N, C-alpha and C positions, 0 to 999 in steps of 0.2 A: 505494499499498499502505500502510495506518495506521501511524505511527509506533510506536504502541503492541504493533504484532503484531512490527515489526522488532525493537526493545527485547525484547518475550518469546521469539522464535527465536533472539536472540541468547544469552539468557540460558540457556534450553534447551541449544544448544549447547556452552558454558562448563561447565554442571554436567555434560554427558552425557561432555565431555573429562576432565573429574577423574576421574570414576568410572573411566574407560578406562583412565586411568593408574596408579590403584591396585594394588597387588600383589593377584591372587588367593591365595587359600591353596595354590593348586596352581602357582602360579608362585613361589613363596618358595624361598629357595637350602635346601636342605636340610642343607647342608653350614656353615650359620651357627655361627659359633666360639661356645661356651658353656664358660667358664673353670670353672663347678661340675660338668661333667661330664668334666674332665678323668682319664685313665687311662694308669699305667704298666704295661707287660705285658711278661714273657718268653713267647714262643710259637714253634711250630713251625710251619711251612707246610705245609698239606695240600693245598693248591689254588689256581691263580691263574687269576681269570676276567677276560675283558672285556665290559663292558658300558656301556649309556649310561644315568647316573645320573637324569637327568630333572631338570626344573625349569629353571634356567637353562642347564644343561651339556648341549650337543648331539654333544660328542664322544664317540668311544669313551673308556673309563676303565679303569684296571687295579685291580682288586680282589684281594688276597690273603687267602685264605681261612687262618686259623691256628686252632690249639688251644692252649689256655693252661689250666691249673688245671681240666681238664675241662670247658672250654666254648669254644664255636665264637665266633670274631669275624670277620668281614668287614671288612677293611682297604680303606678309599677311598683310594688313594694318588695318585692324579692321573691328568690325561687321557695315554692311552697314546703320541702324540707327543711330550710332556713326557718321560716316561722314555725313548722312543726316543733320542731328542736327548743323555739324558745317559748313553746306555747303560746306565742301570738294570736289571738283572732279578732276579727270582727263581726259586727252584727248590723243590719237594718235598721237605722235610726241612730246609730251611734254618731255623738259630737266629735268631730276631728281637728285638731291644729296641724298644720300640715306645713313642710319646708321641703320644698325641692324645686326641679327645673323643668321648664316646659319642653317638651320634644316636638320637631316638625316634623310632621309624617307628610314623606314623600307622596305627591300627586293626592293629598287630602284636599279636603274642600271646606269653606268656610260656611257652615248653615248652623241654624238654631239649634238643629237636631244631634249633628256631630258634639265631640265630645275633645276635651283637647288631653292628651296623654303628659303626665307629670311624672318624673320620676323621684322618688320619696328620698329625701336625705333624714327626716326625721317625721314623725308622726306622736301629738300626744293625744292623750283620752284621759282627762280628769288629772291624778298624780302619776299613770302609766304613763312610758315615754318607751319608744321603739327608734332605734338608730340604725335602719338597714345599710346606710353610706354615711362616711366620715365626711370632715368638711371639705375636700377635694373630688366626692362623687365616689370613690374607688369602697367597692363593696365590701361591710364589713364581715360577709360568710367566708370570706377568701380564705381564712385560716381555718376554719372548719372542712373536716373531711365527710362530703355529699355521701349519702348511701349509694350501693354500687347501681342500683335501678332509677336513680333518680335523674340521668340525663346531667352533663355538663352547664356550668353557668359562670361565666367569669364577667 
């Protein structure tokens, strides 16, 4: 085999590997911390949902649907296994004080029926406080070992 062919082949493989490791738009975390979009609301729980948020997170996650000042918010709290471990629960009608940041939904529309997604930094309910993320937006569950069947969520 010609040396030029070997060099060209290795160059191609290195370039292809570099592109393969670049994060695509679909794989970027939807929960990236954005201090400019920080929000503090006092809201009432309307519903609790479990869903997989996508991106790097493959674990069932807890979303608390709330209403505040006539607007709906979908609060992304964290993976279900994390909340189960802390025995954190929510019920319809709970009054919550929430600190977090808004997440812009790609391709979303503005309507009165639409909800705004909020990644939760802290939730207070009376004297009870839950801090799923720190002041930089990093998940506080990252030090915990998730159950094997829970899926990965970073």
